[in-house]
N, C-alpha and C positions, 0 to 999 in steps of 0.2 A: 435251910437251903437244900435244894435237891441236888444231889450229886449227879453230874453228867457222866455218861458212860465213858470209860477210859478207852483211848485209842491204842491199839496194839500194833506195833510194828515189829515184826519178826520176834514176837513173844515178849517185847518189852513195852512198858507203859510210859508214855510221854507225859511229863508233868509241865504245867504252865505256872508261871509266877504270877501272883495276884498282889496287887497293891491296894491296900485298904486305907481310905481316907475318912476320918471321923471328925465332925464339927458339931458339937452339941449333941442333939438327939439324932442328927443326920449322919448316917454312915454310908459311905460310898466305897466301891471297890472297882478295880480295873485290872483286867487280866493282861499281863504283858506277854505278847506273842513274839515269836522269833523275828518276824519281818519288821515288827516295830523296833526291836533292838537294832536290827540291821540299818534301818532308816536313821535312827538316832546316832549310831556310830558314824554313818556317812555324813550326816550333818555336822557332827563334831569334827570329823576329818576335814570337810570342806572349809569350815570356819577356821580351823587351825592353819590349813594351807593358805587361805586368803590372808590370814593375819600375818603369817610368815612372809608372804609375797609383798604385802604392803610394807611390812617392816623393812624387808630387804630393799625395796624401791626407795623408801625414805632414806635408808642408810647409803645406798649406792647411787642415788640420783645425781649428786654432784660429779661423781666419777664418770657416769654415763654422759652427762652434759659436756664435761670437759673433753672426753674422748671424741664425741660427735663434733664439737667445735674444732678440735685438732684435725680431725679427718677433713672437715670442710676447708680448713685453712690449707692443708696439704693439697687438696684438689684445686683450690684457688691458685696456689703457687704453681702447680703443674700447668694449669690453663694459662697463667700469665707467662710462664716460661715458653710454652708452646706458641703463644701469640707473639712473644718477642722473637722467637726463632723464625716464625713465618714472616714477621716484619723485616727481619734481617735478610731473609731470602728474597723477599720482594725488593728490598733496597739493592741487593746484589744484582738481581735480574734487571732492575731499572737502570742501575749504573752501567751494566754491561750493554744494555740496549742503547743508552745514550752514547757510550764509548764507540759501539759499533756504528751508530748513526754518524758520529763525528768522523770516524775513519772512512766510512763510505763517502761522506760529503767531501772530504779532503781528496780522496782518490778521484771522485767524479770531477772535481775542480781541476785536478791535474790533467785528466783525460780531455776535458773540454779545452783547457789551455793548449794542449798539444794539438788537438783537432783544429782549433782556430789558427794556430801557427801553421799547420799543414795546409789549411784552406787558403791562408794568406799567400803561402808559397805557391799554391796551385794557381792562384790568380796571376801572379807574376810569371809562372811557368807557362800558363796559357798564352799570354802575350808573346813570350819568346817562341812558343811552338807555332803560333800563327805567323810570326816573322819567318821562322824556318820553313814553314810550308809554302809561304809566298816566294821564298828563295829557291824552291825546288828541292829542299832537303827532305829526307825520309829517315825515320828511326830504324836503324839497322841492328838494334839489340836482339839477341837470340830469343828473348822472351816477349818481344813485341808481337801484338796481335793486330792484324790489319782490320779485323772486324770489331775491335774493341771500341768503346765510346771514347770520344775526344777527351773527356774529363775523367778518365778512369783513375788518375792519380789522386782524386779527391773523393774517394768512396764515402768517407765519413764527413760529410759537409754540413752536418747539423748536430746540435747537442742531442736531438731526439734519437739519433742512432745509438749513442752511448746509453741513454735512458732506456731504450728498448732492450739492450743487452742486460742491463741491470735488473729490469723487471721480469726477465725470463727466468724460468725454472721455479722450483718449489721453495718458498721462503722458509727460514727457520728463525723464530723470534727469540728464543732463549737458549741458554746453555743447559744441558741436562744436569739434574741434581746429583750429588755424590752418592745418594742412596740408590741410584739406578743400577740395575744388575750389570755386572762387568761384561757379560756376553752380549748385551744389547748394544748395537752400533749407535754411536752418538750422531745425531742429525747435524747437517751442515749449518753453521751459523751465518748471519748476514756478513760478518767481517770476512769469514773464509770465502764465501761466494764472491764478495767484492774483490778479494785478492785474486781469485781465479779469473774473474772477468777483466780486472785491471791488467793482469799479465797477458790475457788473450788479446785485448784491444791494443796494448802497448806493442806487442809483437806484430800485430797487423799494421800498426802505424809505422813501425820500423821497416817492414817489408815494403810498404808503399813508398817511404822515403828513399829506401835503397833503389827501388825501381826508378824513381824520379832521378836520382843521382846517375844511375846507369844510362838513362835516356839522355840526360843533359850532356854527359861526357861523350856519348856516341855522336850526338848532334854537333857538339863543339869540334870533335875531331873531323867530322864530315864537312863542317863549314870551313875549317882551316884548310883541309885538303882541297876542297873545291876552289877556295880562294887562291891557293898556290897554283893550281892547275890553270885557272883563268889568267892569273898574272903571267905564268910561263908562256901561254899562247899569245897574249898581248905583247909580251916582251919580244917575241920572235918577229913581230911586225914593227917594232920600234916604238911601241906605246908603253910608257913607263907609269906604273902605279905605285905610289909610295907605300912602304910597309906600315908605317904608323899613320893611321887614318883618323882624322878628327871628324866628329859629326858636323852636319851642316849647320845645326843650331849653334854650336860652339863657334863656328867660323863666322856666322852672321851676327850673333849677339855678344860674343866675347865672354870669357870666364876669368875668374881670378879670386883672390882672397888669401888670407894668411894660412900658413901650413899648420894643420892640426892633426895629431896622430889619429889613425883610424880607430873606430870602435872595434870591439871584439867581433870578428866575422867568423861564422861557423863554416863548415865544409860546404853546406848547401848554398849559402849565400855566395861563397867564393866561386862555386861551380856555375851559378847563374851569371855572375859577373863575367866569368870567362866566356860563357856562351854569348852573352850580350856583346862582348868585344869582338868575338869571332863573327857573329852575325853582322855587326856594324861594318867590319872589314869586307865581308862578302857582299853586303848591300852596296857599299861604295864601289867596289871593283865591278860588281854587276851593273851598277848604274853607269859607270864609266864605259863599260863594254856596250851597253844598250845605246849610249849617246854617240857612239862612233859608227862609221859606215862599214859594219861587218856583214851586212845583208847583201844578197845578190839582187841587183837592180833589174835583172831580166831572167828570172828562173825558168829553165827549160828552153831558153832562146839559144840560137846558134851564134857562136863567136866568129865574126867575119874577119877580124884583125886583132891580134894580141898586142900587149904592150911590148915596146922595144924597137930596135932598129929594123927598118923594113925599106922596101923600094917605094919611093914616093909615087902615088898613082898619077900625079900630074907632071912631075919633072923626070921621073924615071931614075932618079938618083937615090942613094942611100940616105935615109932620114930617120929621125927618132920619132916614134909614135908614142905620145905621152899618155895614152889611155888605152882602153879596150873597147872595140866596136862590137855591138850586138845587133843582130837582125831584128828589125821592127817593121810592122806594117804601117802604111801612111795613116796618120791620125790616131795611132794607138797611144794610150796614156802612159806617161812616164812618171814614176813615183820616186820620192826621196828615200834614200836608204837609211837615213838616220835623222833625228830631229836637229834643228839648227835655225840659223837666221839667214835670210837671203841677202847676199852682199852684191850680187850682180844679176841682172835680169834684162835681156835684150840682145841686140846685135853686137857681136864681139868678133870682128875680123873673120879669120878662117873658121871660127866655131859656128858662124852663122848666128841663129838665135840660141843663146846659151844662158843657163842659170847656174850660178855658183852659190853653194850653201856652206856657211861656216859652222862647223860642229864643235868648236872649242878645242883646247889643247893643241892648237896649231894645225888641226886636221880640217880639210875642206874637200868638197866634191864638186865636179863640174858635169853638166849635162848639155851636150852640144848638138848642133844640126837640127834643132827642133823646128817644126812647122809653125807652132804657136806657143808663146810663153803665157802661162796662166797665173803668174805671181809677180809681185813687185818688190823692189829693193826695200828692205826693212821688215818684210813680212816674216813671221815665225811659222815654221812648218814642223809637222810631226812625222814620225816614221810612216811611210805609206801614203803620205799626202801627194796629190797630183800636182806637178809643177809645170807641165806642158804636154804638148802632143808631138809625137815623132814625125820627122820630116827629113828633108835633104837640102838644108840651107848651108851657105858657106862653102868651104872646100870639101865637097861631098860628091860621091859618084852615084849615090842611091840612098833610099830611105834606111836609116839605121840610127842607133844611139851611140854617140861617142861619150864614154863614161871615164872620168878621171878621178883619182884620189891624190891629193897633194898634202904634204907635210911641211909646214913652214914655207909654203910656196914652191916646194920642189916636188915634181911629179914622181909617184912611186907606182909600182905595178898593182892595179886594183885587185888582181887575183890573190895577192898576199892576204888582203883583208877578207876577200870572199872565202878563201880556203880556211882562214882562221875562224871566220864566222861559222863555217860548217862544223869545225871542231868544238866551238863554243856552244853550238846548239845543243850538245849533249849535256851541258851544264846550265844553260839559260834557255828556257822554253820560248819558242817563237823566233829565236835568232838564227840567221842563216838564209832566210828568204823574206821578202816583203809579204 
């Protein structure tokens, strides 16, 4: 073998290891170089590491699998706990919503019940106010507005008004969770908003009811005062009106039945009953006044001879003049001063052509010296109806109207009734003149 030249590195010779393999006559040799040794060491190292890892995996596999399963179980338990917590929160929210809905429905039912009660009262009150208006009464309350609508006491006349109040504003469906930051303001819940709206509407209804009570009391006092004034004026002329007045229906149809204790009557119902009683008295007194001859039969006419003793125009001696003479032109129409029934129509001695009207309560009027009578006995006449034409028949010296007022057949001064009618005109519209 030829020796190869030796490599020298810094004066030293590097030697290589040679492996000789002999098999029979064949001899082989292999030089082991450093890089081959390095590769062999690396392969042995990798094999050793792989072997160790495989052995460790086989030894630790059960522990790893158990740890993984335990971790998965813990995660599953955590998820289940979270789901259970979320379900509980949803149940709480749902329960709160149902409770809030129930509370709101109860409050709305109460509001609608109050509103319906107020509307029912408003209907009764409207009827009383119409009667008061027809009787000439006005609301003198300091808060009354002349330009206000007639049914202002029933502002909430439909459940939609309450529903509109409840639907207004920003709704809040749930109550905030306890995990919400403390400094974050909690939104208003449905129940809270329902309480606020309920309080607002209830206060409004109370104000309306109080205004109605004030108006009723003022009208009751006004009706009672007007009734007393009319009674006093009528009493001065000898016409008596009973204090206790029964309605005409009761007089005509009759009433009765066993005594039963009254039901619970609230303040409003009692006030309306008082107003109804006061208006009934006023209507009866007013009707009595309108049925009697308190009007002037000749407004603006000259009185030619008053009631009382005077010198008789034919005999020249003192005589009682039982009526009042008014100047009329020939053929001028003569009108009835009050409604009644004709009890005399035609020639009646010194009256000439005369008409007598019975007005009830013992009061009658006579119209004498007429040129022509236009009614017959038994006819019913109303206020202002023409009963004849002015003339100068009977004991008369010229065309005029001889007007008498008699009470139970006795003549009284017609001016008492005419002057009383002038005073009553301030309480009863249209009274005082035909």
